C-alpha positions as CSV (number, residue, x, y, z in Angstrom):
1,M,-7.6,-7.6,-3.0
2,L,-7.9,-11.1,-4.3
3,T,-9.6,-12.6,-1.3
4,K,-12.2,-9.8,-1.0
5,A,-13.2,-9.9,-4.7
6,K,-16.5,-11.5,-5.6
7,K,-14.9,-12.4,-9.0
8,I,-11.4,-12.2,-10.4
9,H,-11.2,-11.7,-14.2
10,V,-7.9,-12.5,-15.8
11,Y,-7.1,-11.4,-19.4
12,G,-4.2,-12.4,-21.5
13,I,-3.4,-13.1,-25.2
14,G,-0.9,-15.6,-26.6
15,S,1.6,-16.8,-24.0
16,S,0.0,-14.4,-21.5
17,G,-3.2,-16.3,-22.2
18,I,-1.6,-19.5,-21.1
19,A,-0.5,-17.7,-17.9
20,A,-4.1,-16.5,-17.4
21,H,-5.3,-20.1,-17.5
22,E,-2.6,-21.2,-15.1
23,F,-3.6,-18.4,-12.7
24,K,-7.2,-19.6,-12.8
25,S,-6.3,-23.2,-12.2
26,K,-4.1,-22.4,-9.3
27,F,-6.3,-19.9,-7.4
28,F,-9.7,-21.6,-8.3
29,R,-8.4,-24.7,-6.4
30,I,-8.3,-22.7,-3.2
31,G,-11.7,-21.2,-3.5
32,L,-11.3,-18.0,-5.4
33,S,-13.9,-17.2,-8.1
34,V,-11.6,-16.8,-11.1
35,E,-12.3,-16.6,-14.8
36,A,-9.5,-16.6,-17.4
37,I,-10.4,-15.1,-20.8
38,T,-8.1,-15.1,-23.7
39,D,-10.4,-14.1,-26.5
40,P,-10.2,-10.4,-27.1
41,H,-13.9,-9.9,-27.8
42,Q,-15.0,-11.9,-24.8
43,S,-12.6,-10.0,-22.5
44,M,-14.1,-6.7,-23.5
45,M,-17.6,-7.9,-23.0
46,D,-16.6,-9.5,-19.7
47,A,-14.9,-6.2,-18.6
48,A,-18.2,-4.4,-19.3
49,L,-19.9,-6.6,-16.8
50,S,-17.2,-6.2,-14.1
51,N,-17.9,-3.9,-11.2
52,R,-16.5,-2.6,-7.9
53,D,-16.6,-6.1,-6.4
54,S,-14.3,-7.3,-9.2
55,V,-10.6,-7.5,-9.5
56,V,-9.4,-7.5,-13.1
57,I,-6.0,-8.8,-13.9
58,G,-4.3,-7.9,-17.1
59,I,-1.3,-9.9,-18.2
60,S,1.1,-8.6,-20.8
61,I,4.9,-9.0,-20.6
62,S,5.4,-6.1,-23.0
63,G,2.6,-4.0,-21.4
64,T,1.5,-3.1,-24.9
65,T,-1.0,-5.8,-25.9
66,K,-3.8,-3.6,-27.3
67,E,-6.6,-6.2,-26.6
68,V,-5.6,-6.5,-22.9
69,I,-5.3,-2.7,-22.6
70,R,-8.8,-2.2,-24.1
71,A,-10.4,-4.7,-21.8
72,V,-8.6,-3.2,-18.7
73,K,-9.8,0.3,-19.7
74,I,-13.4,-0.9,-19.9
75,A,-13.1,-2.6,-16.5
76,K,-11.5,0.5,-14.9
77,K,-14.5,2.6,-16.1
78,Q,-16.8,0.0,-14.3
79,G,-14.9,0.6,-11.1
80,S,-13.0,-2.6,-10.9
81,L,-9.7,-2.8,-9.1
82,I,-6.9,-3.4,-11.7
83,L,-3.9,-5.7,-11.1
84,V,-1.3,-6.0,-13.8
85,F,1.5,-8.4,-14.4
86,T,4.0,-6.9,-16.9
87,G,7.6,-6.5,-17.7
88,D,7.4,-2.7,-18.2
89,K,6.5,-0.4,-15.3
90,N,6.1,2.5,-17.7
91,S,3.8,0.8,-20.1
92,E,0.3,2.0,-20.8
93,L,-1.1,-1.1,-19.2
94,S,0.9,-0.5,-16.0
95,Q,-0.3,3.1,-15.9
96,L,-3.9,1.9,-15.9
97,S,-3.4,-0.4,-12.9
98,D,-4.0,0.1,-9.2
99,I,-1.2,-2.4,-8.6
100,S,1.5,-3.5,-11.0
101,L,3.6,-6.5,-10.3
102,L,6.7,-6.5,-12.5
103,V,8.4,-9.6,-14.0
104,T,11.6,-9.9,-15.8
105,S,11.2,-9.9,-19.5
106,K,13.6,-10.8,-22.3
107,N,13.8,-7.2,-23.3
108,S,15.2,-6.2,-20.0
109,M,17.9,-8.9,-19.9
110,H,21.5,-8.0,-20.7
111,M,22.8,-11.5,-21.6
112,G,20.7,-12.6,-24.5
113,Q,17.2,-13.7,-24.8
114,N,17.2,-17.1,-23.2
115,I,14.4,-16.8,-20.6
116,F,11.0,-18.5,-21.3
117,P,8.5,-15.5,-20.9
118,L,6.1,-17.5,-18.8
119,L,8.7,-18.6,-16.2
120,P,8.8,-15.3,-14.2
121,L,4.9,-15.1,-14.3
122,L,4.5,-18.6,-13.0
123,L,7.0,-18.0,-10.2
124,L,5.2,-14.8,-9.2
125,F,1.9,-16.7,-9.2
126,D,3.4,-19.3,-6.9
127,L,4.6,-16.6,-4.5
128,L,1.2,-15.0,-4.4
129,Y,-0.5,-18.4,-4.0
130,T,1.8,-19.4,-1.1
131,E,1.2,-16.0,0.7
132,L,-2.5,-16.2,0.2
133,V,-2.7,-19.8,1.6
134,A,-0.4,-18.9,4.5
135,K,-2.8,-16.1,5.6
136,D,-5.8,-18.5,5.9
137,Y,-4.0,-21.8,6.0
138,K,-6.7,-24.2,7.4
139,N,-9.5,-22.8,5.3
140,R,-7.5,-22.7,2.0
141,I,-6.0,-26.2,2.5
142,S,-9.5,-27.6,3.3
143,I,-10.8,-26.1,0.1
144,R,-7.9,-27.4,-1.9
145,E,-8.4,-30.8,-0.5
146,R,-12.1,-30.8,-1.5
147,T,-11.3,-29.7,-5.0
148,L,-8.6,-32.3,-5.4
149,Q,-10.8,-35.0,-3.8
150,A,-13.5,-34.3,-6.4
151,L,-11.0,-35.3,-9.1
152,T,-10.2,-38.6,-7.4
153,D,-13.7,-39.7,-6.4
154,T,-14.9,-42.5,-8.6
155,H,-18.5,-42.9,-7.2
């Protein structure tokens, strides 16, 4: 899904917005066209411009973030594939998705509320990244090296 998309649109608000930017940073380095949008109005406008060649990712640990849900609904009407990262498989956001990837949330923990909400998301991103790189190793590593080299070139 991710490698075939012409563009990947990632929406998140608050701490999920931080996760959206981390997703962009990680996957952009290996050649995927990723845009992270954390402003609710921009996400809705962006979703209206998505299409069948797009993958739209909605990030909401609770699965109830109205701004993310609204943008995902718009993108779904445009024919985009919908991938969701959430802590609630029964949430409205999860129900809108083609694929839901579940993360542990503090609401589902039995022993207090000690987990940093971004930690499970970042771990999941690392697992996806590792799998994606492994499937096209030489190409993805070459792209990553070029993007990192651009940061170190002083000419």
